[in-house]
C-alpha positions in Angstrom: -5.6 -5.2 -2.7 -9.0 -3.6 -1.6 -12.4 -5.5 -1.3 -13.8 -2.4 -3.0 -12.8 -4.4 -6.2 -13.8 -7.9 -6.6 -11.8 -9.9 -9.1 -13.1 -13.2 -10.0 -12.4 -15.5 -13.0 -14.2 -18.3 -14.9 -14.2 -19.8 -18.2 -11.3 -17.8 -19.8 -13.1 -14.3 -18.4 -11.8 -12.1 -15.6 -14.3 -9.8 -14.1 -13.3 -6.6 -12.4 -16.2 -5.4 -10.3 -16.3 -1.9 -8.8 -17.9 -2.7 -5.4 -18.4 0.2 -3.6 -22.2 0.9 -4.0 -22.6 2.9 -1.1 -20.4 5.5 -2.6 -21.7 5.2 -6.1 -18.7 3.1 -6.8 -16.4 6.2 -6.6 -12.7 5.4 -7.3 -10.3 5.7 -4.9 -6.8 5.3 -5.7 -6.6 1.7 -3.9 -9.4 0.7 -6.3 -7.1 2.0 -9.0 -4.4 0.0 -8.0 -6.1 -3.2 -7.6 -7.8 -3.1 -11.2 -4.6 -2.2 -12.8 -3.0 -5.1 -11.2 -5.7 -7.1 -12.4 -5.5 -5.9 -16.2 -1.7 -6.7 -15.9 -2.3 -10.3 -14.6 -4.9 -10.8 -17.3 -2.8 -9.6 -20.1 0.1 -11.9 -19.1 -2.1 -15.0 -17.9 -2.9 -17.1 -21.1 -6.0 -18.7 -19.2 -7.4 -15.3 -19.4 -9.0 -14.6 -23.0 -11.5 -11.6 -22.0 -11.9 -9.1 -19.3 -15.5 -8.0 -18.1 -15.5 -4.6 -16.2 -18.9 -4.3 -14.0 -20.0 -3.1 -10.9 -22.3 -3.8 -7.8 -25.2 -1.4 -7.2 -27.1 0.8 -9.8 -23.9 2.7 -10.7 -21.1 1.8 -12.7 -18.8 4.7 -11.1 -19.2 8.2 -10.3 -15.6 8.8 -11.3 -13.1 9.7 -8.9 -13.4 10.0 -5.2 -12.7 13.7 -5.0 -11.4 13.6 -1.5 -9.2 10.6 -2.0 -8.0 12.4 -5.2 -7.1 15.5 -3.7 -5.2 13.9 -0.9 -3.4 12.0 -3.5 -2.6 15.0 -5.7 -1.4 16.8 -2.4 1.4 14.2 -1.6 2.9 14.1 -5.4 4.3 16.6 -7.8 3.2 14.0 -10.8 -0.7 13.7 -9.5 -2.0 10.3 -8.2 0.2 7.7 -9.5 -2.4 4.8 -9.1 -5.0 6.3 -11.4 -2.4 7.3 -14.0 -1.1 3.8 -14.0 -4.8 2.4 -14.4 -5.4 4.8 -17.4 -2.1 3.9 -19.0 -2.8 0.3 -18.9 -6.3 0.3 -20.1 -5.6 2.3 -22.8 -2.5 -0.2 -23.8 -4.5 -3.4 -22.8 -4.3 -6.1 -25.7 -7.1 -8.4 -24.8 -10.9 -8.1 -25.6 -12.4 -5.8 -22.9 -16.3 -5.7 -22.3 -18.1 -3.4 -20.1 -21.5 -3.8 -18.3 -23.0 -0.2 -17.4 -26.0 -0.5 -15.1 -26.2 3.0 -14.5 -24.3 6.2 -13.7 -20.8 6.6 -15.5 -19.0 9.8 -14.7 -15.8 11.2 -16.0 -13.4 8.4 -15.9 -16.2 6.1 -15.7 -17.0 7.3 -19.2 -13.7 7.8 -20.5 -12.7 4.3 -20.0 -15.6 3.0 -22.2 -13.9 4.2 -25.0 -11.2 1.8 -24.6 -13.6 -1.2 -24.2 -14.4 -3.2 -27.2 -18.1 -3.9 -26.6 -20.4 -2.0 -24.2 -23.4 -2.8 -22.9 -25.2 0.0 -20.9 -28.5 0.6 -19.3 -31.1 2.5 -21.1 -31.6 5.1 -18.3 -28.0 5.4 -17.5 -26.5 8.8 -17.2 -23.0 9.0 -18.9 -21.0 12.5 -18.3 -17.5 13.8 -18.6 -17.7 17.0 -16.5 -13.9 17.7 -16.5 -14.3 21.5 -17.0 -16.8 21.7 -14.3 -13.8 20.8 -12.0 -11.4 23.0 -13.9 -9.8 20.0 -15.4 -9.4 18.9 -18.9 -10.0 15.5 -20.5 -7.8 12.4 -19.8 -7.6 8.7 -20.8 -6.8 9.9 -24.6 -10.6 10.9 -24.6 -9.6 14.4 -26.3 -9.3 11.9 -29.4 -11.2 9.2 -28.9 -14.7 11.0 -28.1 -14.5 13.2 -30.9 -13.5 10.4 -33.3 -16.5 8.6 -32.1 -19.2 11.3 -31.8 -17.9 14.2 -33.6 -16.5 17.4 -32.4 -19.6 19.4 -31.5 -21.1 16.6 -29.1 -17.6 16.1 -27.6 -17.0 19.5 -26.8 -20.5 20.2 -25.2 -19.7 17.0 -23.0 -16.3 18.3 -21.9 -16.9 21.9 -21.6 -20.5 22.1 -20.7 -20.8 18.7 -18.8 -23.6 17.9 -21.0 -24.8 14.0 -20.0 -25.9 11.4 -22.3 -28.4 8.7 -21.4 -27.8 4.9 -22.4 -30.1 5.0 -25.5 -27.9 8.0 -26.7 -25.0 6.2 -26.3 -26.3 3.4 -28.3 -27.2 5.9 -30.9 -24.0 8.0 -31.1 -21.9 4.7 -31.2 -20.6 4.9 -27.9 -22.3 1.5 -26.7 -23.4 -1.7 -28.4 -26.6 -2.0 -26.8 -28.9 0.0 -24.5 -31.1 -2.4 -22.5 -33.3 -2.4 -19.3 -30.7 -1.7 -16.0 -31.1 -5.3 -14.8 -29.9 -6.9 -18.2 -26.8 -4.7 -19.0 -24.4 -6.6 -16.9 -25.7 -10.2 -18.0 -25.8 -9.1 -21.7 -22.1 -8.0 -21.1 -21.1 -11.2 -19.6 -22.8 -13.3 -22.1 -20.7 -11.3 -24.7 -17.5 -11.8 -22.8 -18.1 -15.4 -22.6 -18.5 -15.5 -26.1 -15.5 -13.4 -27.0 -13.6 -15.9 -24.8 -14.5 -18.9 -27.1 -13.3 -17.0 -30.2 -9.6 -17.5 -31.5 -7.7 -15.2 -29.4 -4.9 -14.5 -31.3 -7.2 -13.1 -34.2 -9.1 -11.4 -31.9 -6.0 -9.6 -30.3 -4.5 -9.0 -33.7 -7.9 -7.4 -34.8 -8.0 -5.2 -31.9 -4.4 -4.1 -32.7 -5.2 -3.2 -35.9 -8.2 -1.1 -35.1 -6.7 0.7 -32.3 -4.1 3.6 -32.4 -2.2 2.5 -29.1 0.8 4.6 -29.8 -1.4 7.7 -30.4 -3.2 7.1 -27.5 -0.1 6.7 -25.2 1.2 9.9 -26.6 -2.2 11.7 -26.1 -2.5 10.5 -22.5 1.1 12.0 -21.9 -0.1 15.3 -23.3 -3.1 15.4 -21.4 -1.9 14.5 -18.2 0.7 17.3 -18.3 -2.1 19.7 -19.0 -4.2 17.8 -16.3 -1.2 18.5 -13.7 -0.9 22.0 -14.5 -4.9 22.5 -14.0 -4.7 20.9 -10.7 -2.4 23.5 -9.6 -4.5 26.6 -11.2 -6.6 28.8 -9.0 -9.7 27.4 -11.1 -8.9 23.8 -9.7 -8.8 25.5 -6.0 -11.8 27.1 -6.5 -13.5 24.0 -7.9 -12.4 21.7 -5.2 -13.1 24.4 -2.4 -16.9 24.6 -3.7 -17.2 20.8 -3.8 -15.9 20.8 -0.2 -18.1 23.6 1.0 -21.2 22.0 -1.1 -21.7 25.4 -3.1 -21.3 26.3 -6.7 -18.0 27.4 -7.7 -17.6 31.2 -8.9 -14.7 30.9 -11.5 -15.4 34.8 -12.6 -13.5 35.7 -9.6 -10.6 33.8 -10.3 -7.6 35.1 -12.0 
């Protein structure tokens, strides 16, 4: 367990709160592990009727902690295990899942929102999935969930060119239920989670299962992870991570 993720429970709602505001809530493998354990507990615990994902500070999450991710990747042939487990768990999560996004949501910080049933976001939030900028590929089944939600052209621009969207655009495109002033995003999400917790859980879970393609998502995650792992070992990724560490722009035109 890590103090960088706060887990609380009240009135049938479990809150999983990213608590690393000094680092824009960049996700370490320990944070993934804590959140994954919490989701598994929530699924098995009949007293938990809804889960809220939220954060401390002005960012939801800046995505992976790059240094921690690179260290974890170097220690295994199959990529970082904790982040992979979290992705699989959130994609398969069976109870209602609500997100409160007060600001920045980058990479997995955005792709996980497509597995949430309700999303409340700050109007001026910046959401992006710049995987190709790091010579990587989409994850968390986002290669199918994002185009299905916003269309191929918008999805490709976000993936391949790293184009960001604002909270207002997220609402307009159907990524978020509502865009609000930053201070209101998490309270609105919490209120929605509390309301969902009072609904007939069996009917809510059955509705969620009918609306989502869980088996297809699981298969796509496997395909994405295989491709992701191959890219992590590529010369392109080596240049991207070196450039990040050296605080310079990568030059992919010299990579063969």
